[in-house]
Backbone bond lengths (Angstrom), bond angles and torsions (degrees), N, CA, C in turn:
res aa  C-N    CA-C-N  psi(-1)  N-CA   C-N-CA  omega(-1)  CA-C   N-CA-C  phi
1 M - - - 1.446 - - 1.531 111.16 -
2 F 1.332 116.41 -48.14 1.460 119.28 -177.32 1.524 111.87 -66.90
3 T 1.336 117.05 -30.15 1.461 118.03 178.70 1.521 110.66 -66.77
4 Q 1.350 117.90 -31.04 1.461 120.50 176.73 1.524 110.79 -72.27
5 I 1.330 117.17 -40.79 1.457 120.99 -178.99 1.519 110.74 -67.37
6 F 1.337 116.62 -42.88 1.459 119.85 -177.31 1.516 112.59 -88.34
7 N 1.361 117.45 -5.98 1.459 122.67 175.27 1.529 111.92 57.21
8 R 1.318 115.73 47.18 1.457 119.77 178.72 1.520 109.61 -147.26
9 A 1.314 116.09 167.73 1.457 121.44 -179.21 1.529 109.78 -73.58
10 E 1.289 117.46 -167.31 1.464 122.76 -176.43 1.531 113.05 -75.89
11 T 1.299 118.54 31.40 1.462 120.73 177.35 1.521 109.44 -79.37
12 P 1.313 117.52 151.53 1.468 119.71 179.57 1.531 111.30 -62.58
13 I 1.327 115.21 145.75 1.457 121.17 179.77 1.520 107.97 -89.65
14 S 1.333 116.63 129.82 1.459 120.72 -177.75 1.525 111.11 -73.64
15 F 1.313 115.54 161.55 1.463 121.31 177.34 1.517 110.59 -59.89
16 K 1.333 117.14 -40.92 1.458 121.86 -178.94 1.532 110.79 -62.93
17 T 1.317 116.96 -43.57 1.464 121.30 178.60 1.523 110.88 -63.73
18 A 1.321 116.12 -43.91 1.469 120.32 179.05 1.529 110.72 -64.26
19 A 1.330 116.98 -39.56 1.467 120.47 179.45 1.527 110.65 -64.31
20 Y 1.334 117.19 -43.75 1.473 120.00 176.89 1.523 110.76 -61.49
21 F 1.334 116.51 -40.72 1.460 120.36 -179.24 1.531 110.84 -65.14
22 I 1.316 117.12 -44.52 1.472 120.71 179.25 1.524 110.27 -64.35
23 C 1.327 117.29 -42.98 1.472 120.19 176.92 1.524 110.63 -62.27
24 G 1.323 117.18 -42.48 1.461 121.08 178.65 1.520 111.53 -60.90
25 Q 1.327 116.47 -44.25 1.464 120.15 178.47 1.532 111.07 -64.13
26 T 1.340 116.44 -40.98 1.466 120.78 179.63 1.521 110.97 -63.68
27 F 1.343 117.03 -47.00 1.464 120.27 179.15 1.528 111.06 -63.61
28 F 1.331 116.70 -39.08 1.458 119.01 179.12 1.524 110.45 -63.90
29 L 1.332 117.00 -43.01 1.463 121.22 179.22 1.531 110.91 -63.24
30 L 1.338 117.33 -42.88 1.466 120.02 177.56 1.533 110.77 -61.86
31 G 1.326 117.26 -39.58 1.459 120.80 176.82 1.520 111.90 -65.36
32 L 1.333 116.34 -37.83 1.458 120.06 177.77 1.528 110.40 -65.06
33 I 1.319 116.88 -41.47 1.468 120.48 175.51 1.529 109.37 -63.52
34 G 1.335 116.58 -39.47 1.458 121.29 179.09 1.519 113.86 -63.66
35 A 1.324 116.51 -21.45 1.465 119.39 176.99 1.531 110.82 -67.27
36 F 1.333 116.19 -22.61 1.462 120.88 -178.77 1.528 113.29 -109.23
37 L 1.322 117.07 -19.42 1.464 121.76 178.06 1.522 108.95 -113.64
38 P 1.315 118.55 122.68 1.461 120.30 -175.31 1.529 115.03 -69.78
39 V 1.331 118.25 -7.57 1.467 119.07 -178.45 1.524 113.05 -86.50
40 L 1.324 118.09 -11.61 1.465 121.25 179.48 1.527 109.66 -109.81
41 P 1.338 117.63 132.59 1.469 120.25 -178.63 1.533 112.02 -82.96
42 T 1.299 117.85 106.72 1.463 122.27 -177.81 1.527 112.00 -57.82
43 T 1.317 116.69 -53.38 1.463 120.44 -174.36 1.522 111.95 -61.27
44 G 1.321 117.31 -41.96 1.468 120.72 179.64 1.516 112.35 -60.20
45 F 1.318 116.58 -44.49 1.464 119.52 179.23 1.519 111.32 -68.53
46 W 1.333 117.36 -36.57 1.459 118.91 179.42 1.522 112.00 -72.31
47 I 1.314 118.11 -28.03 1.470 120.40 172.67 1.524 108.92 -64.63
48 L 1.339 116.65 -45.95 1.468 120.19 177.86 1.525 111.27 -61.92
49 A 1.333 116.98 -40.68 1.464 120.62 177.91 1.526 110.52 -61.60
50 A 1.326 117.19 -44.69 1.469 120.94 -179.51 1.527 111.00 -63.12
51 I 1.331 117.00 -39.37 1.469 120.13 178.32 1.522 109.79 -63.16
52 C 1.330 117.00 -44.05 1.472 119.97 178.05 1.521 110.83 -62.64
53 F 1.324 117.54 -45.64 1.466 120.80 -179.26 1.524 111.98 -66.44
54 A 1.318 117.80 -31.40 1.467 120.34 177.61 1.523 110.62 -61.93
55 K 1.321 117.28 -27.64 1.464 121.63 -178.88 1.523 113.01 -88.98
56 C 1.354 118.08 -14.06 1.464 117.92 -176.03 1.523 114.37 -132.20
57 S 1.325 118.25 -28.74 1.459 120.41 -173.25 1.528 111.16 -144.41
58 P 1.328 117.30 93.19 1.460 119.83 178.48 1.529 112.93 -57.12
59 V 1.319 117.77 -30.33 1.465 121.43 179.38 1.526 110.15 -64.21
60 M 1.321 117.47 -48.03 1.465 121.25 -179.64 1.533 110.53 -68.04
61 Y 1.342 117.41 -37.55 1.462 120.71 177.13 1.528 110.20 -59.47
62 R 1.339 116.28 -46.72 1.471 120.38 -179.83 1.525 111.30 -63.88
63 R 1.335 117.34 -33.00 1.471 119.94 177.73 1.527 110.95 -64.14
64 I 1.331 116.09 -41.90 1.466 118.96 -178.45 1.525 110.68 -70.03
65 V 1.341 117.28 -49.80 1.474 118.36 -177.03 1.523 112.23 -73.61
66 G 1.322 118.04 -14.05 1.455 121.66 176.25 1.515 113.34 -90.96
67 W 1.331 116.85 -2.82 1.461 121.91 -178.65 1.529 108.84 -66.38
68 P 1.331 118.41 124.33 1.468 119.91 -179.51 1.531 111.53 -59.58
69 G 1.306 115.38 138.26 1.462 120.54 177.95 1.513 113.07 93.10
70 I 1.320 117.35 -69.12 1.459 120.20 -173.88 1.535 112.95 -94.56
71 G 1.323 117.69 -21.34 1.467 121.09 -178.18 1.523 114.11 -57.55
72 P 1.339 118.71 -50.22 1.465 119.72 178.72 1.533 113.33 -61.75
73 V 1.330 116.65 -32.81 1.465 120.71 178.24 1.527 109.89 -65.31
74 I 1.329 115.86 -44.20 1.460 120.96 179.69 1.523 110.22 -65.58
75 E 1.320 117.27 -45.04 1.462 120.89 -179.57 1.533 111.31 -63.33
76 A 1.336 117.40 -39.90 1.466 120.44 179.19 1.526 110.55 -62.82
77 F 1.320 116.38 -40.08 1.462 118.91 -179.68 1.527 110.89 -69.00
78 I 1.329 117.17 -42.24 1.465 120.24 -177.93 1.519 111.27 -69.40
79 T 1.329 117.74 -45.03 1.462 120.04 -174.01 1.526 113.90 -83.18
80 R 1.355 117.30 -35.72 1.459 119.52 -176.32 1.517 114.20 -118.87
81 G 1.350 117.28 -8.67 1.462 120.36 -179.21 1.515 113.57 70.69
82 T 1.332 116.51 26.58 1.468 120.11 -175.83 1.521 111.38 -107.12
83 I 1.329 114.80 153.91 1.462 122.60 174.30 1.528 106.22 -129.93
84 S 1.309 116.73 134.41 1.468 119.48 179.90 1.523 110.11 -67.47
85 R 1.319 115.61 158.37 1.473 120.08 178.14 1.526 110.69 -59.81
86 K 1.325 116.24 -42.15 1.467 120.85 178.59 1.539 110.35 -61.28
87 G 1.318 117.00 -41.46 1.459 121.25 178.42 1.518 112.30 -65.78
88 K 1.332 115.62 -40.49 1.467 119.62 177.58 1.525 111.04 -62.65
89 I 1.331 116.43 -44.98 1.463 120.37 -179.18 1.528 110.13 -62.17
90 A 1.319 116.73 -43.72 1.467 120.46 179.94 1.532 110.63 -64.02
91 A 1.326 117.19 -45.11 1.467 120.69 -178.61 1.526 111.14 -65.50
92 L 1.321 116.57 -46.11 1.469 119.68 -178.36 1.529 111.83 -68.21
93 T 1.330 117.09 -33.34 1.464 120.21 175.71 1.524 110.41 -65.86
94 G 1.316 116.11 -43.30 1.459 120.32 177.05 1.518 112.41 -62.27
95 M 1.324 116.26 -40.54 1.464 120.08 178.70 1.526 111.20 -67.70
96 A 1.334 117.05 -37.30 1.470 120.07 177.51 1.526 110.27 -65.48
97 A 1.337 117.04 -39.58 1.461 120.51 177.27 1.528 110.71 -64.98
98 A 1.326 116.56 -40.82 1.464 119.99 177.90 1.527 110.76 -63.74
99 A 1.329 117.14 -40.86 1.471 120.65 178.01 1.523 110.93 -63.42
100 A 1.333 117.09 -39.87 1.470 120.48 178.20 1.523 110.61 -63.66
101 I 1.337 116.99 -41.21 1.463 120.53 178.42 1.525 110.68 -63.31
102 V 1.332 115.97 -42.12 1.474 119.99 178.64 1.529 109.84 -62.63
103 L 1.321 117.19 -44.58 1.465 120.78 -178.84 1.530 112.38 -64.28
104 L 1.313 116.80 -33.31 1.455 120.69 -179.03 1.534 113.36 -86.56
105 S 1.314 116.38 -8.14 1.464 119.98 -177.88 1.533 110.72 -81.54
106 P 1.326 117.22 159.82 1.464 120.47 -179.42 1.530 113.08 -85.92
107 L 1.301 117.65 37.71 1.464 121.10 179.71 1.523 111.06 -74.21
108 A 1.330 114.85 153.36 1.460 119.82 172.34 1.525 108.05 -68.80
109 I 1.308 116.80 166.76 1.474 121.42 -173.73 1.531 112.67 -63.25
110 W 1.343 118.75 -40.87 1.470 119.82 -176.20 1.525 112.63 -69.39
111 P 1.328 119.76 -46.42 1.471 117.78 175.91 1.529 112.68 -62.40
112 M 1.338 115.66 -36.60 1.462 119.86 178.38 1.530 110.30 -64.47
113 A 1.313 116.86 -44.93 1.470 121.10 179.24 1.526 110.97 -63.00
114 F 1.331 116.19 -41.13 1.470 121.15 179.01 1.529 110.24 -62.14
115 A 1.336 117.13 -46.31 1.468 121.31 -179.92 1.525 111.16 -64.20
116 L 1.320 116.68 -44.45 1.469 119.88 -179.81 1.523 111.68 -66.69
117 A 1.327 117.00 -34.82 1.472 119.68 176.58 1.526 110.30 -64.76
118 G 1.332 117.21 -43.10 1.469 120.62 178.21 1.516 112.02 -62.85
119 I 1.316 116.04 -43.00 1.468 120.35 178.31 1.530 110.09 -63.94
120 S 1.327 117.11 -41.18 1.474 120.98 -179.79 1.521 111.48 -64.59
121 I 1.324 116.70 -41.87 1.472 120.40 178.83 1.535 109.65 -63.34
122 G 1.337 116.46 -45.26 1.465 120.04 178.41 1.520 112.21 -62.20
123 A 1.335 116.57 -42.04 1.467 120.31 179.16 1.528 111.31 -65.59
124 G 1.313 115.88 -39.92 1.466 119.44 177.67 1.518 111.78 -63.17
125 Y 1.330 116.33 -39.81 1.462 120.32 178.77 1.528 110.69 -64.41
126 V 1.327 116.68 -48.33 1.469 120.48 -179.20 1.532 110.54 -62.37
127 A 1.317 116.80 -43.92 1.465 120.85 -176.32 1.533 112.45 -65.37
128 T 1.324 117.29 -28.76 1.469 119.90 -176.76 1.530 113.65 -91.88
129 R 1.327 118.90 -2.92 1.466 120.41 176.59 1.517 108.77 -73.35
130 P 1.333 117.16 143.17 1.468 118.85 176.58 1.529 110.49 -65.53
131 E 1.326 115.36 152.55 1.465 120.14 179.72 1.519 110.48 -84.96
132 S 1.330 114.86 145.59 1.464 120.84 177.02 1.511 108.97 -66.10
133 R 1.293 115.54 138.35 1.467 121.47 175.02 1.512 107.83 -130.90
134 R 1.293 114.64 145.98 1.456 118.23 177.27 1.517 109.60 -71.40
135 T 1.328 115.21 136.85 1.453 120.50 176.65 1.529 108.84 -93.15
136 L 1.312 116.34 170.17 1.464 120.31 177.57 1.516 110.91 -61.33
137 A 1.341 117.55 -34.32 1.456 121.07 178.71 1.535 110.19 -65.69
138 D 1.342 117.40 -38.31 1.464 121.10 178.38 1.523 110.11 -63.93
139 V 1.329 116.38 -45.06 1.467 121.15 -179.10 1.525 110.03 -65.53
140 A 1.336 117.18 -41.90 1.461 120.47 -179.77 1.525 110.77 -64.54
141 A 1.338 117.10 -34.62 1.463 119.98 179.91 1.530 111.08 -68.94
142 L 1.337 117.62 -28.72 1.458 121.88 -179.62 1.532 112.41 -83.14
143 A 1.332 116.51 -23.43 1.466 120.59 -176.67 1.528 109.90 -72.47
144 P 1.341 116.81 145.18 1.464 119.25 177.12 1.528 109.62 -66.41
145 S 1.314 115.24 143.63 1.465 118.76 -178.44 1.531 110.12 -74.78
146 A 1.323 115.90 153.41 1.459 122.25 -177.21 1.526 110.83 -71.93
147 S 1.345 117.62 -24.86 1.462 120.56 -177.15 1.526 112.12 -81.21
148 A 1.331 117.83 -11.95 1.470 119.62 -176.48 1.492 113.62 -82.43
């Protein structure tokens, strides 16, 4: 089983490979939990999981980036560092809602400032990422073939 996951022969698995695999599984599980709990960011954890799997298990990496819906988003971020406009709007809206909840909560000033600073840093990072654009290869793949 492990030889299929790690895509290698019966050679011993290094500590580094095992650590990446365990981290990848942990991030994937946190993202899966985040799909049901609004306080955990699913996509962020799955991006981290894909990065870990890219370093230890090409099979698991391909499973994540091949996942319908979210796979192309993760692959675009990892390979090109881009976020779609729709993704940016969703992320920034969620961060604005989180900031509003923090502001309306009865937190002391220091925890509130810490939370708002973290949200601001995350929003700044998302806002400054380049937007995904379709490439000529993407458009050609969507076009009907001439032989059909």
